[in-house]
N, C-alpha and C positions, 0 to 999 in steps of 0.2 A: 554731796551734802543734802542734809534732808530738808521737808519743809518748814521745820524750825527755824534753820541755818538758814536758810534764804529769806524769810522774814524778818528776822533780825539784821541780814546784812543788807536788805532793802530800806529799812528802818534808820540805821546805826551809821550806817556809810558816806550819808552827806554829810555828815558833822565831819568829817576826817579830809574833806575835801580838800580843803587848805594844805595839808600834808602832803600831797599825792598829787596835785594838779598842778597845769601853769595858773597862775593867778589871774590873768585874762579869763580863762575858761569856767572857774569856778562857781560861780553864781549862777549861771545859767545853766550849768550841768547837773549843779544842786536844786534848783529848779524843777527839774524835768523828772530828777527822783523822789522830790518830796509831791510833786503832781501825781506821777503814777503812784505812788504809795496812797494816797487819795483813793484815787480809782481803783486798785486793787482790792483798798479794805471797801469798797460798795460791793463788789464786782463778791469778796469773799466771805458778804453777811449774809446771812439766814434770813433776817430781817430789815435790811437797810430800810430807814425811813423814806415816807412818801418825797420828801421835797430832795433826798440824793438819789432818787430814781430820774425823775422829773430833770433835772440838772447836769443829769449824768451824760448824757449826748453833747451837750454844749462842751462843758469841763473837758470831754476826751478827745473834740473836737480842738481847743484850744492847745491840748496836751501835744496833737499830733503836729501840730503849726509850731510848737516851742521844738518840737524833736527837729521839723524838715529845716529851722533857723539853725541847728548844730553845726550844719556843715559849714567847712570853712573855718573852724575854730578848731581845729586838729583831730576832726571826725575826716574821716575819709570816704565814707560814705556816700554817693551821687543821689542816693534813694532809699532813707531807713525806713521807709513804710513799708514793713512786709506783712504777709498774709495777714496773720496772728494781729497784727497792730490795726488793719484794716477792720477786721473781725470787731475789735474792742471798739471802734470809734462808731463804727455805722450798724452793725448789728447788735451787738450787744446790748445797746438802749431801748431797741426794740425788744428783746426777749426780758429785759428788766422790766419793761411795762406791761409785757403780758404775764410773766409766771412771778413777779416781784420779786425774785432771786436767782443764782446765777447756779448756787450751791447743789440744787436738786440735779445739776448735769455733772457734776463732780463723777471721776471714775476712781475716786480713790481707791476704792474696795476692792476693786478689779486689777487695778493696778498692782496695790498690794498681794492680792494673790496669785497674779503673774511673777512678782517677783518671788516668793515663797516658792512656786513650782520650779521658776530657771535655777534656783539656789538647790533645791532638791535633787534636780536634774544634772545637775554638773557633779553634784558630791556625792549622792547617797542611792540612787537608783538604779537599779540592774537596767542596763539601756537593752537587754533584748524584748523586753514588753515593757516599752516606754508608758503608754497607755493606761495600761493595767496597773502601773505603779502609780502614774499619777492620780488616778481615781481612787488606790488605796490611800495615799497619803490626805487626801480631799476626805476620805470617810473619817481616818483618823483624825483631821481637825474637826469636824464636826463630832465625832465622838466626844473627844475631850472639853469641847465649847459646851455641850449639854452634860457633861460630869458623867459619861459613859466610858472612858477611856481607861480609868483603874485598872490593876491588875489586883488579882485577888489577895486580900492580905492589906491590901494599901488603903490608905484613909484618900479623899478629898479634902486639901484643904480650904477654908471659906473666908 
């Protein structure tokens, strides 16, 4: 599932919880998802509002408490607070206040390049000289993005 699909799922699924969850867990589960959606929107915003940045820590702590209270309601986790959740609750607020956004730390471009290289590696590359092949792929990508990759007689469509 791509990032757009994940965002859509995170946003739209809580409205369908009454169809798939036990009635006694619907409201608590829905609240956890909706509150996480609000936190996620602050983290993924290039320019979150000052009030969002200042209230992020208290909202994240409250969300973590909600998550801890989910135990016993059909959830088997003895401690649902993972290292990632700990980071979101205690370290992301400090970084938001210092840098005003978390988007500058995303590795999306690097991840995309890694996905492309892996695809080439497994489908098209001469495995006798993998490093050279990957460098040639990167050079080709750069040439195409700068309009230098067209063959003689072909025009670049703008």
